[in-house]
Structures are given as structure tokens and as C-alpha cells.
C-alpha positions as CSV (number, residue, x, y, z in Angstrom):
1,M,247.2,-49.3,247.2
2,A,250.2,-48.1,245.2
3,E,249.2,-50.5,242.4
4,Q,245.8,-48.8,242.3
5,N,247.5,-45.4,241.9
6,L,249.5,-46.7,238.9
7,E,246.4,-48.1,237.3
8,L,244.5,-44.9,237.5
9,V,247.5,-42.8,236.3
10,G,248.0,-45.2,233.5
11,L,244.4,-45.0,232.5
12,V,244.4,-41.2,232.5
13,D,247.7,-41.2,230.6
14,S,246.4,-43.5,227.9
15,L,243.4,-41.3,227.4
16,I,245.2,-38.0,227.4
17,R,248.4,-38.8,225.5
18,P,246.8,-39.3,222.1
19,L,245.1,-35.9,222.3
20,V,248.2,-33.7,222.9
21,D,250.7,-32.6,220.3
22,H,253.5,-31.8,222.8
23,E,253.8,-35.1,224.6
24,E,257.1,-34.0,226.2
25,D,255.1,-31.4,228.2
26,L,252.5,-33.9,229.5
27,E,252.9,-34.5,233.3
28,L,250.6,-36.5,235.5
29,T,250.9,-36.5,239.3
30,S,248.9,-38.4,241.8
31,S,248.2,-38.1,245.5
32,V,246.0,-40.1,247.8
33,D,244.2,-38.5,250.7
34,D,241.5,-40.4,252.8
35,G,240.6,-42.9,250.0
36,C,240.4,-40.2,247.3
37,E,243.0,-40.2,244.6
38,T,243.7,-36.8,242.9
39,I,245.3,-36.9,239.5
40,E,246.7,-33.6,238.3
41,I,247.3,-33.1,234.6
42,R,249.7,-30.5,233.2
43,V,249.9,-30.0,229.5
44,N,251.3,-27.4,227.1
45,E,249.2,-24.3,226.8
46,E,248.4,-25.1,223.2
47,D,247.0,-28.6,224.1
48,A,244.8,-27.5,227.0
49,G,241.8,-26.9,224.7
50,K,242.1,-30.4,223.2
51,V,242.2,-32.0,226.7
52,I,239.2,-30.0,227.9
53,G,237.1,-30.4,224.7
54,R,234.1,-28.5,223.6
55,Q,232.0,-27.5,226.6
56,G,234.3,-29.7,228.7
57,R,233.1,-32.9,227.2
58,V,236.5,-34.6,226.9
59,I,237.7,-33.9,230.5
60,K,234.2,-34.9,231.9
61,S,234.6,-38.2,230.1
62,V,238.1,-38.7,231.5
63,R,236.8,-37.9,235.0
64,A,233.9,-40.3,234.7
65,L,236.2,-43.2,233.5
66,A,238.7,-42.5,236.4
67,R,235.9,-42.4,239.0
68,A,234.5,-45.7,237.6
69,A,237.9,-47.4,237.7
70,A,238.5,-46.1,241.2
71,S,235.1,-47.2,242.5
72,R,236.0,-50.8,241.6
73,N,238.4,-50.8,244.5
74,G,236.2,-48.8,246.9
75,M,238.0,-45.5,246.3
76,S,237.1,-42.2,244.7
77,A,239.1,-40.2,242.1
78,E,239.4,-36.6,241.0
79,V,241.1,-35.5,237.8
80,E,242.2,-31.8,237.6
81,I,243.9,-29.8,234.9
82,I,246.6,-27.5,236.3
83,D,247.3,-24.3,234.5
């Protein structure tokens, strides 16, 4: 189970890190509750727009990839941006 957490966090990190200018401010936290992993992303205020994308397309894609990866192990995943 812990290995699954690291895989999803690593996946989201590898998708988000190239988008941000302030890598030192990037924080990813993960928690699991009843088979659903929640990954919270904290980025610098200036990078939030890049992570969200136009009309939310970038974050929607990240969420779709995380859900697909989690479903391979019978779990679900949520990705949230924290202000």
C-alpha cells in the first residue's frame, strides 16, 4: 500500500515539476482514506496558473492520469491544489 502512495506521488511530481518556476516551493502530500488516495499540491502563487492551465485543462489531465494509475491497483485517487 505504501508503495502505491509513492508511485502516485512520484507520477504527479513528475508531471507538475517541469511546469513550475519555483521548484523549491512545490510540496506534495498524500493521505489514504478508505481506498482513496488524496494528493495535495502546494505551489508558489505565481505557478498556480501554470499548474491549473487554461480552463483547467492541465490539472484535469493530471487528475485523469492519477485516477488511471490508481485504478490499476483497485484504488481511487483525487488531486487537489491547495491555496
